[in-house]
N, C-alpha and C positions, 0 to 999 in steps of 0.2 A: 532371520528380520526383513522385513519387508521391504522391498527397492523401490525407489521413484520411479515412475512412469518415465519412459523414452521422451524427448522432446516431442516430437510426432505426435504420439498418444496424448501426451500434455495439451499440446495445443488442439487437438479433435475432442478432447474432453471440455476445455473450455467453450469450444464452439458448440458442444451438446448443451451444455449449461446456459448459454446467451440464447440457443435455439429455442429453449423450454422456456426460459423466462418472458422471449419474445411473444410465443406462438401457443403457449400453454401446452397440454397434454398432446402427445403424439405417438403413433405406432411406430414399431421399432422397424417397419419398413419404409414409413417416411422419412425417419431421421436417417437410415443409410442413404437413401436416394438425395436427401437434402446435403449430406457430408460426404457424396461419393465415397462410401465406405459398404463393407459387405455386411449383409445381417448379422452374421457370426460375429464380426469384430465389434459392431454396435450392443449386441448382446452382452458381449463381456465386459464393455465398457461402461454399460447401464449398470449392470452386478457390481462394479467396482465402486462406482460414485455413489451408488446405493448403501454398501456398506459402509462409505464415508461420510455417509449422512449429508450427501449433497443433494439427491435427487430422490423420488421415491417410484418405485417399480410398480407397473400397472401390469394387468394380462394383456402380454401382447405389446407393451411399450411402456412409457414414463411420462412423468409428469412432475413440474416444479413443485418445492416444497411451500406451505401457505404462507411461512415467515420467511422473513429476510436470510438468506444463507451466506454463511462465510466462507468464500474459497481458500482453500489451504494455500499457504504461500508459494510452494513449488508449483502451482499450476497460476498463480497471477502473472506471474510475465510475460503470458500468452494474451493476456487481454490489455488492448490499446497499446501495443508498442510504441508505435510511431509518437503518440502523444506524450508517452513517457520519457521518451528519448529527448524531444524538444523541450520537455519541462525541464530536465535534466541539466541540459545545456544551459538554461536561461539562469537555473540556480546556481550552479557553477561558476559563472559570470558574476555573480555577486559576491563570490568570497575571493578575497584581497589575496592576492601573493605574500609569500612569505611567511611567518610562523602563524597558525591560527588554530585556535582550539575549538572543534564542531562535534556537535551533539546529533545523533542519528538514530532514529526511530526505526523499527521493522519496516518491510514491506518491499514492493517490485519499485515502487518510484524511489523511494530513497536508496535501492540498490542502484539504480538507473542514475541518481545524484553521484554517488559514490565512485563509480566507473567513469561518468565526465569529471570528475576533479582528478583524475590518473596524473595530470600535469603539475598537480599542487605536491611538490614533495617535501612541504614543510609542516604538515598538518599533524595534529594531535585529533586523534578519532575518539570518543567516547559513544557507547552503544550497549543496547540491551538485546540486540538481535544476534543471535549465532550467524546466521546466513551473512549478515551486513559484516560482521567481525571477519568472517572466512574469506569475503571479498575483499575486504581491505587487505589480508596479508597477501593472497594471491596477487594483489595490484602493487605489491612491495612498499604498502605503508608502512612505515617503519615505528609508529607509536599508536598503539591501538589498545584501548582498555573496554574489556566486555565485563559489564559489571555482571555479578553473580544472582542467583534467584533461581526461581523455580520455572523450569521449561514449559511454555505452553506450546502445544504441538502444531495446531493449527497456523500461527504466525511464528512459531522458533523467537519468541521473544522470552526473554528473563525477566520474570514478575513477582512480586511479592517482598517481605518485609526486608530481605536481604538487601535486592535491587534498590529498591528506596532508600535504605539507608545510605548505600554508595552514592545514590543521586545526591543525598543533602550535602555530601562531602566534596562535591564536585564544582566547577565554575567554567563556563564555555562562553566563547564571544558568540556563536551562532548556534542556535539548536533548528534541526530541519524535521519537521513533523509530517508524516503520512498521514491517511486518516481515511476509512471507510464510509464516511460522511461528511457533509458539510452543509450547514444551513444557517441562515442568518439568526433564527431563533435557538438553535442547539448548539451551534458552533463546530468545531470539531469533535467529529465522535470514531468510537470504534466498537468491536463488538464484546468486549471483555472490561468489565471495572477493575478489575486489577490491573491491567494493561495499561486503561486509559490513567490510572492513577500514577504507574511510576514513568510513563509520557509525560504526563502534567507536570511532574517535579522535574523533569530534563527540560521541560519549558520554561519552570522558575528559574532555573539555575543558568538562564542565559540571557546575555544582553540584547539580543536580536533574536526573534523567532520568524523563520521563513516554513510556512505550510506548501508543499509542495502536493498537489491533488489535481487529478486528471477530471475533466468534465464529466465523466460518467457518473462520479461520486457528487457532484454538486445538485443539492434540492434533496439529497438523502440524508436521513438521519436514523443510526443505528441505536444501540441501546446503552451506551456508556459514553459520556462527555469528556474528552480530554481539555480542551479548554473553550473559553467563547472566545468569540472571532475578534473582540476587542483586545485580547493578549496576543493577538497576532502582529506583526510588523506587517509583513508581505506574503500575500497569496501569490503564487505562480501556477496558472493552469494552462490548458490549451485553448485552442480557437473553437471548439465546439462549446463551450460554455456558453451559456443563454446571458444576453447584455443585460436583462433587467435587474436578474440575480447578480452579476457582477458591480452594477451600480449601486443596488442595495449595501452590499460588503464595502463598496467605496465609502458610502456614506455613513458606515462604521469608524471611518480614520485608517481602515486597511488599505496600503497601497497594493494594487491588483497589476500584475504583469500576465501576459498574454502571450503565451509562446506561438508563434506564427501568425501573431495578430497585433492589433494595436494594442498600444497601453496607455494609461492615464493615471 
């Protein structure tokens, strides 16, 4: 069984992916110079990332895929960690002390929220994410329900009819949604329609819906809609978010909180 890359390698692969997305095709030598790594190391990283469908190898280099690429969940923690931690702190402050049932979708931002909730010791956590469920156990959360279903490799989320049937039976006070994209027209989106449906049901079974979305996702729209923004009570993002877009979201009746910035 293949093992996950080390944190150092994961961080380098995230940097490589972002570099190609920003600059387009690059030679191995250029990538090595920009990332301060050896050409042999970059060659191995490029081969691994190409085999995972994240980038395309070229003769002597690499280039980004023409369509939007979903970053595997084990690499996402290296993307915008400070913003995600700031967002997580704000979201955690919205959860009251005492007994409270929360739904958490998968993703690195919701994982950060879970860790920010460490001081809340009377939570019931419902999730369709293997990684979030494991983190909850490591944080000594005593009531954790992981729904059944088919495991989706890139996100480590459980999806399909079994997951959906379970979601229809639960009720939570707060659902916290992550997303791969967020636009006024498209709402919150992700890469897989079955995953979107499972997460949509988690939102429908909640008294309150909080979207935790870092600014790099704002203005992006991916393949599958989770919910319209009108179904979100509060959006929490970071100070890198464009103010014009935040105003448009507020105009839909959504409370917008900016971690490390002004809120209205």
